[in-house]
C-alpha positions as CSV (number, residue, x, y, z in Angstrom):
1,M,-61.6,68.1,-3.7
2,H,-59.8,71.8,-4.4
3,G,-56.5,71.9,-6.1
4,N,-54.4,69.9,-8.4
5,L,-53.6,66.4,-7.6
6,N,-49.8,65.0,-8.8
7,L,-48.9,61.4,-8.4
8,H,-45.8,60.9,-8.0
9,P,-44.0,57.6,-8.7
10,P,-42.6,55.5,-6.2
11,P,-38.3,55.9,-6.4
12,P,-36.7,52.8,-7.9
13,R,-34.9,50.9,-6.6
14,P,-31.1,50.7,-5.9
15,A,-29.9,47.6,-7.5
16,P,-28.3,45.2,-6.3
17,V,-24.7,44.5,-4.9
18,I,-23.1,42.2,-7.0
19,P,-19.9,41.2,-4.7
20,R,-16.4,40.0,-6.4
21,Q,-14.8,38.4,-3.5
22,L,-12.6,35.8,-5.2
23,P,-9.3,35.7,-3.8
24,A,-6.2,36.4,-7.1
25,A,-6.1,33.4,-9.3
26,P,-3.7,30.9,-8.5
27,G,-0.6,31.8,-10.4
28,L,1.0,28.9,-12.4
29,F,-2.1,26.2,-12.0
30,T,-0.9,23.0,-13.7
31,G,-2.6,19.3,-13.8
32,R,-6.1,19.0,-11.3
33,T,-7.7,17.5,-15.1
34,A,-9.7,14.8,-13.9
35,E,-10.5,16.9,-11.0
36,L,-11.7,20.1,-12.4
37,A,-13.8,17.5,-14.6
38,R,-15.6,15.8,-11.9
39,L,-16.3,19.7,-10.9
40,D,-17.5,20.2,-14.1
41,R,-19.6,17.4,-14.2
42,A,-21.5,17.9,-11.2
43,L,-22.7,21.7,-12.0
44,T,-23.5,20.5,-15.5
45,H,-25.2,17.6,-14.3
46,A,-27.1,19.5,-11.4
47,A,-28.5,22.2,-13.7
48,T,-29.4,19.4,-16.3
49,P,-33.8,19.3,-15.2
50,Q,-34.1,15.8,-14.1
51,E,-37.5,13.6,-15.4
52,P,-39.1,12.3,-12.3
53,G,-37.7,9.0,-11.2
54,T,-34.5,9.5,-12.7
55,D,-31.3,8.9,-10.9
56,T,-29.9,11.6,-10.1
57,R,-26.8,10.4,-8.7
58,E,-22.9,11.2,-10.8
59,P,-21.4,8.1,-10.1
60,T,-17.9,9.5,-9.8
61,T,-18.5,12.0,-6.8
62,A,-19.7,10.6,-3.0
63,A,-23.3,11.9,-2.2
64,P,-26.1,12.4,-4.6
65,T,-27.2,16.4,-5.7
66,T,-30.7,17.6,-6.6
67,G,-30.1,20.2,-8.9
68,P,-29.0,23.4,-8.5
69,A,-28.3,26.5,-11.0
70,G,-32.4,26.9,-11.4
71,A,-32.8,23.7,-12.5
72,G,-33.0,21.6,-9.5
73,T,-34.4,21.8,-6.3
74,T,-31.6,21.8,-4.1
75,V,-28.4,24.0,-3.4
76,L,-24.8,22.0,-5.4
77,V,-22.1,21.4,-2.5
78,S,-19.2,20.3,-3.3
79,A,-16.9,19.6,-1.0
80,I,-13.3,19.6,-1.8
81,G,-11.1,17.5,1.3
82,G,-7.7,16.7,1.4
83,A,-4.3,17.2,3.4
84,G,-3.0,20.1,4.8
85,G,-1.1,22.2,1.3
86,I,-2.8,19.5,-0.8
87,G,-4.0,22.3,-2.9
88,K,-7.7,22.5,-2.2
89,T,-8.6,26.3,-2.2
90,W,-6.3,26.5,-5.5
91,L,-8.4,23.8,-7.4
92,A,-11.7,25.9,-5.4
93,L,-10.4,29.2,-7.4
94,A,-9.2,27.6,-10.5
95,W,-11.8,26.4,-11.2
96,A,-14.0,29.1,-10.2
97,Y,-12.4,31.4,-12.2
98,R,-13.0,29.4,-15.1
99,H,-16.8,29.6,-14.5
100,L,-17.3,33.3,-13.8
101,E,-19.9,33.0,-16.5
102,R,-21.7,30.7,-14.3
103,F,-22.3,33.4,-11.8
104,P,-23.5,36.7,-13.2
105,D,-24.7,37.9,-9.8
106,G,-21.4,37.2,-8.3
107,Q,-19.1,35.4,-6.5
108,L,-18.7,35.4,-1.9
109,F,-15.5,33.8,-0.3
110,V,-14.7,33.7,2.8
111,D,-11.4,31.4,4.7
112,L,-13.2,30.5,8.3
113,H,-9.7,30.1,9.2
114,G,-10.3,26.0,10.8
115,F,-6.4,25.4,9.9
116,S,-5.0,29.2,10.8
117,P,-1.7,29.7,12.6
118,T,-3.3,31.4,14.7
119,G,-5.7,28.8,15.7
120,E,-9.0,31.3,16.2
121,S,-11.3,29.3,12.9
122,V,-14.3,32.0,11.6
123,A,-17.2,31.9,13.4
124,P,-20.7,31.5,11.5
125,A,-21.9,35.1,13.1
126,V,-18.6,36.7,12.0
127,A,-19.0,35.0,7.8
128,V,-22.7,35.5,8.2
129,R,-22.3,39.6,8.5
130,G,-19.7,39.4,6.0
131,F,-21.5,38.0,3.4
132,L,-24.6,41.0,4.0
133,D,-21.6,43.9,4.2
134,A,-20.7,42.7,0.7
135,L,-24.4,42.2,-0.3
136,G,-24.6,46.3,0.5
137,V,-27.4,45.2,3.5
138,D,-27.1,49.0,5.1
139,P,-25.9,47.9,9.0
140,N,-29.3,48.8,10.3
141,R,-30.6,46.5,9.2
142,I,-28.6,43.4,10.1
143,P,-30.6,41.8,12.8
144,A,-28.7,40.9,15.5
145,D,-29.6,37.6,15.9
146,L,-27.4,34.3,13.9
147,D,-30.2,32.9,12.6
148,A,-32.1,35.8,11.5
149,Q,-28.7,37.0,9.8
150,A,-28.5,33.9,8.0
151,A,-32.2,34.3,7.5
152,L,-31.4,37.5,5.7
153,Y,-28.3,36.5,3.5
154,R,-30.7,33.0,2.4
155,S,-33.1,36.3,1.4
156,L,-30.6,38.3,-0.9
157,V,-29.0,35.6,-2.6
158,A,-32.6,33.4,-3.7
159,G,-32.8,32.9,-7.3
160,R,-29.2,34.6,-7.9
161,R,-26.8,32.9,-9.9
162,M,-24.0,33.0,-7.2
163,L,-21.0,31.0,-5.8
164,I,-20.0,30.7,-2.5
165,V,-17.0,29.7,-1.8
166,L,-16.2,28.2,2.3
167,D,-12.5,27.8,2.0
168,N,-10.6,26.1,5.0
169,A,-14.0,24.7,6.7
170,A,-13.2,22.4,10.3
171,T,-16.9,21.4,11.2
172,A,-20.0,21.6,9.7
173,E,-21.1,24.1,12.1
174,Q,-19.1,26.4,10.7
175,V,-20.7,26.0,6.8
176,V,-24.0,25.1,7.4
177,P,-25.6,28.8,8.4
178,L,-23.8,29.8,5.3
179,L,-25.6,27.6,3.2
180,P,-27.9,29.5,0.5
181,G,-31.4,28.2,-0.1
182,S,-31.6,28.8,-3.2
183,P,-30.8,25.9,-6.1
184,S,-29.7,28.7,-8.2
185,C,-26.5,29.0,-5.9
186,T,-23.2,26.8,-5.9
187,V,-21.2,26.5,-2.9
188,L,-17.8,24.6,-3.0
189,V,-16.2,23.8,0.3
190,T,-12.7,23.0,1.7
191,G,-11.3,20.9,4.5
192,R,-9.1,18.5,5.8
193,H,-11.9,17.5,7.2
194,R,-14.8,15.1,5.8
195,L,-17.3,17.0,6.5
196,A,-19.7,13.8,7.1
197,S,-23.3,15.6,8.4
198,L,-22.4,17.8,5.6
199,I,-22.9,15.0,3.0
200,D,-25.8,13.4,5.0
201,R,-28.2,16.2,5.4
202,H,-26.9,18.6,2.6
203,G,-26.3,16.6,0.3
204,A,-22.4,17.5,-0.4
205,R,-20.3,15.8,-2.9
206,H,-17.1,14.7,-1.0
207,L,-14.0,15.4,-4.0
208,P,-11.1,14.0,-2.1
209,L,-8.2,15.4,-3.5
210,D,-5.1,13.4,-3.8
211,V,-0.7,13.8,-4.5
212,L,-0.7,15.2,-8.2
213,T,0.2,12.0,-10.3
214,Y,4.2,12.1,-12.0
215,E,3.1,14.6,-15.1
216,E,1.1,16.9,-12.9
217,A,4.3,16.9,-10.7
218,R,6.5,17.0,-13.5
219,G,4.4,20.2,-15.2
220,L,4.5,21.9,-11.8
221,L,8.5,22.0,-11.7
222,A,8.9,22.6,-15.2
223,A,5.7,25.3,-14.3
224,R,8.4,26.9,-11.8
225,L,11.2,26.4,-13.0
226,G,11.3,26.8,-16.8
227,A,10.8,23.6,-19.5
228,D,14.5,23.5,-20.7
229,R,15.8,23.3,-16.9
230,V,13.3,19.8,-15.9
231,A,14.7,18.9,-19.0
232,A,18.1,19.1,-18.8
233,E,18.2,17.3,-15.6
234,P,15.5,13.9,-15.8
235,E,16.9,11.8,-12.9
236,A,16.8,14.7,-10.4
237,V,13.9,15.5,-11.5
238,D,12.1,12.1,-10.6
239,E,14.3,11.8,-7.7
240,L,12.8,14.9,-6.1
241,I,9.0,13.9,-7.5
242,G,9.7,10.6,-5.4
243,L,11.0,11.9,-2.7
244,C,8.1,14.9,-2.6
245,G,5.4,11.6,-3.4
246,G,3.8,14.4,-5.8
247,H,3.0,16.7,-2.7
248,P,2.1,20.1,-4.4
249,L,3.3,22.4,-1.6
250,A,6.5,20.2,-1.0
251,L,7.2,20.4,-4.6
252,S,6.5,24.6,-4.5
253,I,8.5,25.2,-1.9
254,I,11.7,23.0,-4.1
255,A,10.3,25.0,-6.6
256,R,10.7,28.0,-4.8
257,T,14.3,26.9,-3.0
258,A,15.4,25.9,-6.2
259,G,14.3,29.2,-8.7
260,P,16.4,31.9,-7.6
261,H,19.6,29.6,-7.8
262,P,19.4,28.4,-12.0
263,D,23.5,27.8,-12.0
264,V,22.8,25.0,-9.1
265,A,22.0,21.7,-9.9
266,L,19.1,20.2,-9.3
267,A,20.6,16.9,-8.7
268,E,22.1,19.1,-5.6
269,T,18.6,20.4,-4.4
270,A,17.4,16.2,-4.7
271,A,20.8,15.3,-2.2
272,E,19.9,18.0,0.3
273,L,15.8,17.0,0.5
274,R,17.5,13.3,0.8
275,D,19.4,14.7,3.0
276,L,17.5,16.3,5.6
277,G,13.5,15.4,5.0
278,L,11.2,17.1,6.0
279,E,13.4,20.2,7.5
280,A,14.4,21.0,3.9
281,L,10.7,21.8,3.4
282,D,10.4,24.0,7.1
283,H,10.5,27.6,6.9
284,D,10.9,29.9,9.7
285,T,9.1,33.0,9.5
286,D,6.6,32.3,7.5
287,P,4.2,29.1,8.7
288,A,2.2,28.9,4.8
289,A,5.8,28.5,3.6
290,S,6.4,25.3,6.0
291,L,5.1,22.0,4.9
292,P,5.7,20.6,8.6
293,T,3.5,24.2,10.1
294,V,1.2,23.7,7.8
295,L,1.1,19.5,8.8
296,S,0.8,21.0,12.2
297,R,-2.3,22.3,12.2
298,S,-4.4,19.2,11.1
299,L,-3.7,18.3,14.7
300,R,-5.3,20.7,16.7
301,H,-8.1,19.3,16.1
302,L,-7.2,16.0,17.0
303,T,-8.2,14.6,20.7
304,D,-5.7,13.1,22.4
305,T,-5.6,9.6,21.9
306,Q,-5.8,10.9,18.0
307,R,-2.7,13.2,18.5
308,T,-0.5,9.9,19.9
309,V,-1.8,7.3,17.3
310,F,-1.3,9.8,14.9
311,A,2.5,10.1,16.1
312,L,2.4,6.2,17.2
313,L,2.2,5.1,13.1
314,G,4.7,7.1,12.3
315,I,7.0,4.7,13.8
316,T,5.0,2.1,13.4
317,P,7.5,-0.7,11.0
318,G,5.6,-1.3,7.7
319,P,4.7,1.1,5.3
320,D,0.9,0.6,5.7
321,T,-1.7,-0.9,8.9
322,T,-4.3,-2.2,9.6
323,P,-6.2,-1.5,12.8
324,P,-5.4,-4.8,14.5
325,A,-1.7,-4.1,14.4
326,T,-2.7,0.0,15.4
327,A,-4.6,-1.9,18.7
328,A,-1.2,-3.8,19.4
329,L,1.1,-1.0,18.6
330,T,-1.0,1.2,21.3
331,G,-2.3,-0.6,23.4
332,L,-6.1,0.7,23.3
333,P,-9.2,-2.4,22.2
334,N,-9.7,-2.7,18.4
335,R,-12.8,-0.8,17.7
336,T,-11.2,2.1,20.0
337,A,-8.2,1.7,17.1
338,R,-10.7,1.4,14.5
339,R,-12.4,4.5,15.6
340,T,-9.0,6.0,16.3
341,L,-7.8,5.8,12.2
342,S,-11.5,6.7,11.1
343,G,-10.6,9.9,12.7
344,L,-7.7,10.0,11.5
345,E,-8.9,9.0,8.0
346,N,-11.4,12.2,8.5
347,A,-8.9,14.6,9.0
348,S,-7.0,13.7,6.0
349,L,-3.6,12.2,7.6
350,L,-4.8,8.3,6.6
351,E,-6.0,7.3,3.6
352,R,-8.0,4.3,3.6
353,R,-7.2,1.3,1.1
354,P,-9.1,-1.5,-0.2
355,G,-8.4,-4.6,2.3
356,G,-9.1,-2.3,5.4
357,R,-5.2,-1.4,5.4
358,Y,-4.5,2.1,6.0
359,A,-1.4,4.6,5.3
360,M,0.8,7.9,5.4
361,H,1.8,9.8,2.9
362,D,5.9,9.4,2.7
363,L,5.4,13.6,4.0
364,V,3.0,13.3,6.8
365,R,4.8,9.5,8.2
366,A,8.0,11.5,8.6
367,Y,6.0,14.0,10.3
368,A,4.1,11.7,12.4
369,A,7.4,10.3,13.8
370,D,8.8,13.5,14.4
371,T,5.8,14.3,16.5
372,A,6.8,11.0,18.0
373,H,10.0,11.9,19.0
374,T,8.5,15.2,20.6
375,I,5.8,14.5,22.1
376,L,5.9,10.5,23.4
377,P,8.9,9.9,26.5
378,E,11.6,6.6,24.6
379,H,10.1,4.0,26.8
380,V,6.5,5.3,25.8
381,R,7.8,4.6,22.6
382,E,9.7,1.3,23.0
383,A,6.9,-0.2,24.7
384,A,4.5,0.5,21.6
385,L,6.8,-1.0,19.2
386,T,7.8,-4.3,21.2
387,R,3.7,-4.8,21.3
388,V,3.6,-4.7,17.5
389,V,6.2,-6.4,16.7
390,D,5.4,-9.2,19.3
391,F,2.0,-9.2,17.4
392,H,3.6,-9.5,14.0
393,L,6.1,-12.2,14.8
394,H,3.5,-14.3,16.8
395,T,0.7,-14.4,14.0
396,A,3.5,-15.1,11.8
397,H,4.0,-17.9,14.0
398,T,0.5,-19.0,13.7
399,A,0.5,-18.5,10.2
400,D,4.2,-20.9,9.9
401,R,2.4,-23.8,11.9
402,L,-0.6,-23.8,9.5
403,L,1.0,-23.7,6.4
404,D,4.2,-26.7,7.4
405,P,2.4,-28.6,10.1
406,H,5.1,-30.9,9.7
407,C,7.7,-28.5,10.2
408,T,10.0,-28.3,13.4
409,P,8.4,-26.7,15.9
410,L,9.6,-24.1,17.0
411,S,8.1,-21.8,19.2
412,P,9.0,-17.7,20.2
413,E,9.0,-16.6,23.6
414,P,5.5,-14.8,25.4
415,P,4.0,-11.9,23.5
416,A,4.3,-8.6,25.8
417,P,1.1,-8.4,27.6
418,G,-2.2,-7.7,26.4
419,V,-1.0,-8.6,22.8
420,H,-2.7,-11.3,21.3
421,P,-2.2,-12.7,17.5
422,H,-4.4,-12.3,14.8
423,P,-6.7,-14.9,14.4
424,L,-6.1,-17.0,11.5
425,P,-8.3,-19.7,10.7
426,D,-6.8,-22.1,7.7
427,T,-4.6,-22.0,5.6
428,A,-5.6,-19.7,3.3
429,A,-6.0,-16.9,5.5
430,A,-2.7,-17.8,7.0
431,L,-1.8,-17.2,3.5
432,A,-3.2,-14.4,2.7
433,W,-2.1,-12.2,5.9
434,L,1.4,-13.3,5.6
435,Q,1.0,-11.5,1.6
436,A,-0.5,-9.1,3.0
437,E,1.7,-8.5,5.4
438,H,5.2,-9.2,3.5
439,A,6.5,-5.9,3.6
440,T,5.5,-5.0,6.8
441,L,7.2,-8.2,7.8
442,L,10.2,-7.4,6.6
443,A,10.3,-3.4,8.1
444,T,9.3,-5.9,11.8
445,Q,12.3,-7.5,11.4
446,R,14.6,-4.5,10.7
447,T,12.6,-2.9,13.7
448,A,13.5,-5.4,16.1
449,A,17.0,-5.2,15.5
450,T,17.1,-1.4,15.8
451,L,15.1,-2.6,19.3
452,G,18.1,-4.8,20.0
453,H,15.5,-7.9,20.3
454,H,18.1,-10.9,18.9
455,H,15.0,-13.4,19.6
456,T,12.7,-11.7,17.6
457,I,14.8,-10.9,14.8
458,W,15.8,-14.9,14.3
459,H,12.1,-16.4,14.2
460,L,10.9,-13.6,12.5
461,A,13.5,-15.4,9.7
462,W,12.2,-18.6,11.1
463,N,8.9,-18.3,10.2
464,L,9.4,-16.8,6.6
465,T,10.3,-19.6,5.4
466,T,8.2,-21.5,4.2
467,F,6.5,-18.5,2.2
468,H,9.7,-17.4,1.5
469,N,10.0,-20.6,-0.9
470,R,6.5,-21.4,-1.2
471,R,6.0,-17.5,-3.1
472,G,9.8,-17.8,-4.6
473,H,11.1,-14.6,-2.6
474,R,14.4,-15.9,-2.7
475,H,16.5,-12.4,-2.3
476,D,13.8,-11.4,0.8
477,A,15.2,-15.1,2.0
478,V,18.8,-14.2,2.2
479,T,18.2,-11.0,3.7
480,T,16.4,-12.4,6.2
481,W,18.2,-15.0,7.5
482,R,21.5,-13.0,7.3
483,A,19.6,-10.7,9.7
484,A,18.8,-13.5,11.6
485,L,22.4,-15.3,11.6
486,A,23.9,-12.3,13.7
487,A,21.2,-12.3,16.0
488,A,22.4,-15.8,16.3
489,D,25.3,-14.8,18.1
490,H,23.1,-13.7,21.3
491,L,20.7,-16.7,21.7
492,P,21.6,-18.7,24.1
493,D,20.7,-22.5,22.3
494,P,23.8,-23.7,20.6
495,T,22.1,-25.3,18.0
496,T,20.9,-22.1,17.0
497,R,24.0,-21.0,15.3
498,G,24.0,-24.1,12.8
499,R,20.4,-24.1,11.6
500,T,20.6,-20.8,10.2
501,H,24.4,-21.5,8.3
502,R,22.1,-24.3,7.0
503,L,18.8,-22.6,5.9
504,L,20.9,-19.3,5.2
505,G,22.9,-21.4,2.8
506,N,19.9,-22.9,1.9
507,A,18.6,-20.1,0.1
508,C,22.5,-18.5,-0.4
509,S,22.0,-22.1,-3.3
510,V,18.4,-21.1,-4.5
511,L,19.5,-17.2,-5.1
512,G,23.0,-18.8,-7.0
513,L,24.9,-17.6,-4.9
514,H,27.2,-20.7,-4.5
515,E,30.2,-20.2,-3.2
516,Q,28.6,-18.7,-0.2
517,A,26.1,-21.0,0.0
518,T,28.7,-24.2,0.6
519,T,30.7,-22.2,3.4
520,H,28.0,-22.0,5.1
521,L,26.5,-25.3,4.7
522,E,29.6,-26.1,5.4
523,Q,29.9,-24.5,8.9
524,A,25.9,-26.0,9.2
525,L,27.5,-29.3,9.0
526,D,30.4,-28.6,11.4
527,L,27.8,-27.8,14.2
528,A,25.8,-29.6,14.0
529,V,28.2,-32.8,14.0
530,R,30.4,-30.9,16.8
531,H,27.3,-30.9,19.4
532,H,26.3,-33.9,18.1
533,D,23.1,-33.3,16.6
534,P,21.5,-36.1,14.0
535,T,19.0,-34.2,12.9
536,G,21.2,-31.2,12.0
537,Q,23.9,-33.4,10.3
538,A,20.6,-34.8,8.1
539,H,19.2,-31.8,7.7
540,T,22.3,-30.2,6.3
541,H,23.0,-33.0,3.9
542,Q,19.4,-32.7,2.7
543,V,20.3,-28.9,1.7
544,L,23.3,-30.0,0.6
545,A,22.0,-31.8,-2.2
546,L,20.0,-29.1,-3.2
547,A,23.1,-27.2,-3.3
548,W,24.6,-29.7,-5.8
549,E,21.5,-29.8,-7.8
550,Q,21.6,-25.7,-8.6
551,R,25.3,-26.3,-9.6
552,R,23.8,-29.4,-12.1
553,D,26.8,-32.3,-9.8
554,D,24.1,-34.7,-9.3
555,R,26.0,-37.5,-8.2
556,Q,27.4,-35.4,-5.2
557,A,22.9,-34.5,-5.0
558,L,22.7,-38.3,-4.1
559,E,25.2,-39.0,-1.9
560,H,23.7,-36.1,0.5
561,A,20.5,-37.2,-0.3
562,H,21.5,-40.9,1.0
563,R,23.3,-39.8,4.2
564,A,20.4,-37.9,5.0
565,L,18.2,-40.6,4.3
566,A,20.5,-42.6,6.6
567,L,20.6,-40.1,9.4
568,I,16.9,-39.6,9.6
569,R,15.9,-43.3,9.5
570,A,17.0,-43.3,12.7
571,L,14.8,-40.5,13.5
572,D,11.8,-42.1,13.8
573,Q,10.8,-39.1,11.9
574,P,8.3,-41.1,8.9
575,V,7.5,-37.6,7.4
576,W,11.0,-35.9,7.4
577,E,11.7,-39.5,5.9
578,A,9.9,-39.7,3.0
579,E,11.5,-36.3,2.2
580,S,14.5,-38.0,1.8
581,L,13.3,-40.9,-0.2
582,N,11.5,-38.7,-2.7
583,A,15.1,-36.9,-2.8
584,V,17.0,-39.8,-3.7
585,G,14.7,-40.7,-6.1
586,W,14.9,-36.7,-7.7
587,Y,19.0,-37.4,-7.5
588,A,18.4,-41.4,-9.0
589,A,16.6,-40.3,-12.0
590,R,18.1,-36.9,-12.8
591,L,21.4,-39.9,-13.4
592,G,19.4,-42.6,-15.1
593,R,18.7,-44.9,-12.7
594,F,14.8,-45.4,-13.2
595,D,14.2,-48.4,-11.4
596,T,15.9,-47.5,-8.5
597,A,14.3,-43.8,-8.8
598,R,10.9,-45.3,-8.9
599,E,11.0,-47.7,-5.9
600,H,11.9,-44.6,-3.5
601,C,9.5,-42.3,-5.1
602,Q,7.0,-44.1,-4.5
603,A,7.7,-45.5,-1.3
604,A,7.8,-41.6,-0.5
605,L,3.8,-40.7,-1.7
606,T,3.1,-43.7,0.4
607,L,4.5,-41.9,3.8
608,H,3.2,-38.5,2.8
609,R,-0.6,-39.3,2.0
610,H,-0.5,-41.6,5.4
611,H,0.7,-38.4,7.1
612,H,-1.2,-36.3,4.9
613,D,1.2,-34.1,3.7
614,P,0.2,-32.1,-0.1
615,D,3.8,-30.1,0.2
616,G,5.6,-33.9,0.0
617,E,3.0,-35.5,-1.7
618,A,3.4,-32.9,-4.7
619,A,6.4,-33.0,-4.8
620,T,6.8,-36.8,-5.4
621,L,4.3,-36.9,-8.0
622,D,6.6,-34.1,-9.6
623,S,9.3,-36.8,-9.4
624,L,7.1,-39.7,-10.8
625,G,6.3,-37.5,-13.0
626,Y,9.1,-36.7,-14.0
627,I,10.6,-40.5,-14.5
628,A,7.3,-41.1,-16.2
629,H,8.0,-39.1,-18.8
630,H,11.7,-39.9,-19.6
631,T,10.5,-43.4,-19.8
632,G,8.1,-42.5,-22.5
633,D,4.9,-42.8,-20.3
634,H,3.8,-39.2,-21.3
635,H,0.4,-40.1,-20.7
636,Q,1.4,-41.4,-17.1
637,A,4.0,-38.1,-17.1
638,L,1.1,-35.9,-17.6
639,D,-1.4,-37.3,-14.8
640,H,1.7,-37.4,-12.1
641,Y,2.5,-33.5,-13.7
642,H,-1.2,-32.2,-12.6
643,H,-2.4,-34.1,-9.9
644,A,0.9,-32.5,-8.3
645,L,0.6,-29.2,-9.7
646,T,-3.4,-28.9,-8.3
647,L,-1.7,-29.8,-5.2
648,F,0.5,-27.0,-5.4
649,R,-2.0,-24.4,-6.2
650,G,-4.0,-25.7,-3.6
651,I,-0.9,-24.5,-1.2
652,G,0.1,-21.4,-2.6
653,Y,3.5,-22.8,-3.7
654,A,3.9,-20.6,-6.5
655,Y,7.8,-21.2,-7.0
656,Q,7.1,-24.3,-7.4
657,V,3.9,-24.1,-9.6
658,A,6.8,-22.8,-12.0
659,D,8.5,-25.5,-12.0
660,N,5.7,-27.6,-12.4
661,L,4.1,-26.1,-15.5
662,D,7.8,-26.0,-17.0
663,S,7.8,-30.0,-17.0
664,V,4.2,-30.2,-17.6
665,G,5.1,-29.1,-20.9
666,H,7.4,-32.1,-22.1
667,P,5.0,-34.9,-21.9
668,H,2.5,-32.4,-23.9
669,A,4.9,-31.8,-26.6
670,A,5.6,-35.3,-27.0
671,L,2.5,-36.5,-27.6
672,G,2.0,-33.8,-31.0
673,Q,-0.1,-31.3,-28.2
674,F,1.7,-28.4,-29.4
675,D,-1.3,-26.1,-28.4
676,L,-1.5,-27.3,-24.8
677,A,2.8,-26.7,-24.2
678,R,2.7,-23.4,-25.5
679,T,-0.4,-22.4,-22.9
680,V,1.8,-24.0,-20.3
681,W,5.5,-23.1,-21.0
682,R,3.5,-19.2,-21.6
683,E,2.1,-19.3,-18.0
684,A,5.4,-20.8,-16.5
685,L,7.5,-17.9,-17.9
686,E,4.7,-15.7,-16.8
687,L,6.0,-16.4,-13.3
688,Y,9.6,-17.2,-14.0
689,R,9.8,-13.5,-14.9
690,E,7.5,-12.3,-11.9
691,Q,9.9,-14.2,-9.3
692,G,13.2,-12.8,-11.2
693,R,14.2,-16.1,-12.0
694,D,16.0,-14.5,-15.5
695,T,17.7,-18.1,-16.2
696,D,14.8,-20.1,-16.0
697,A,12.8,-17.3,-17.9
698,E,15.9,-17.3,-20.6
699,R,15.3,-21.3,-21.3
700,V,11.2,-21.1,-21.4
701,Q,11.7,-18.1,-23.7
702,Q,13.7,-20.8,-26.0
703,Q,11.5,-24.0,-25.6
704,L,8.6,-21.7,-27.3
705,D,10.5,-20.1,-29.9
706,E,11.7,-23.5,-31.2
707,L,7.7,-24.5,-30.7
708,D,6.4,-22.1,-32.9
709,H,9.6,-22.6,-35.5
710,F,8.5,-26.1,-35.5
711,T,5.1,-25.9,-36.0
712,S,5.3,-23.1,-38.5
713,A,7.8,-25.4,-40.3
714,N,5.0,-28.3,-39.6
715,P,2.0,-26.9,-40.6
716,D,0.1,-30.5,-40.2
717,S,2.2,-31.1,-37.0
718,G,-1.0,-30.5,-34.4
């Protein structure tokens, strides 16, 4: 070797590029404390090394995680899902900026435009190429193949503590090529769809984002409008929050509208929103500032069937729905209806609630109703409403027949073709269905009125009567029978109007509307006499007896009970006869004629038991308990009362359970069993309050106060 040997060190590697791609932090971000905490727990839990065999699942999230920031073996992926305008991106960015120190090697961000105004989502190849550019890769080194690009991207972020935010994703196919392979990275995904394969295959934690709580919504308005302005009009603020349903974008739009006009009262803004609805939340030139436009983008990824069902759900009666009702509404097979509801839930357009029920946010529902009137012809909408109304009517009829098999069987007209009532195997199922569907059934009657289906209006009132009586829905009973009275003018049966006046009179009497009750009952009796309807006359006298009892006139009540009994005995109706016998016995007992009372009630009890009528048997046992108590046989009274209570509870007769509990307390007190008396009266008080029976509640509260005063003054009395 000749010459000198020169050794040159290799040139230093360039420092890795640290991308800082996060958009600006959201201004005036408020609330979401619980959701931020869940994301915190996910990051902390994933960063904690796990002992072998330890369950790494975090109970408040939908999927397990086994690692991230350097400790585990799997990338931590949190998928924030929710409806359009609900605040998914803001939550992701707010959380990211609170934890920048956890990601010193950079943050990557891409808006995948899954629900953009243009309808053109970002392809995975475009997103990966953008990440490679952000990571400083020489364009000449970037391979042409997507898989090779994704592999290069994963190599570059491996071992680096980075945050990758994949915003506005529509499908898992958009997301999967952008997932890093290194557990040192954390990924946040936002989108309106629940990305099932991302959860199943990649362990993503699903974080569903709902509307703001009341306090969060109020905080948002205070941050935008000023705390003093919000505090100055609490009622208007409450109405705005209610009309917006806590929806963040709707509240932001309201704040943006009201903000520049501090001299305009918020009550005016609330009135405008109340009158205009979604129109007040629209914007002609800025799609991102228009709630209807934002919601419309969710329909882009729906199938034609899903889009039609979504629209029909906007006009269906009731606050929520079920798969069987949806099948009737849409005319789809049950299985298809169920799958479609799941698809709409997946798209964050529906919320699944306990009991297999599905509900829409009020503003989403308003948009769905607008969609129905835009894309569906009138005859299609009317046919759908007819089907779902018939479904609810005929299922209610089945339920009512189970609750009261001895009632006059008045069958509604056949349902629309293809409509099948929901099967109800027994009384318990019937009562549960009526309880769950009560609000929907009331709305169904209103829908029937808009359709002009007078027959349906009347039969819904008829088939809800037993349920309303048992549950103590006194106001609803009056409302439904008033609607039925208006419908009765359009029905051919001449006895219908008299029957309607009778039942409306009874509902008014129970509610304490005594003058109205008397007017309706007199008309019912007059119509029954004019149409030579002895059955109608008998039942009207029965109701008149109840009405006079409500007015504390037991003598007139007993007179009407006797007249009803005489008429019914000529009709050969043993269950009705038993009811009338018990009524005569009851009013006789209230007048102190205990021998007559006992004789009639014993005869009634025999008939009720022979014909297997637990409702009538319980009422008669209650009468016998009253007779025994007022004749000094308190032990016998308790025996009758407790037997009646068991029967009333068994048939779900909450209204009578309250009265029965009130009665049970008196023989307990007479026997010196003060703790037992106190227990039953407290339960009666709670039921009276639940049923809105204020006068009864006040009376029982006074009984409790007197009992407490007596036991305090006589500590050895118990």
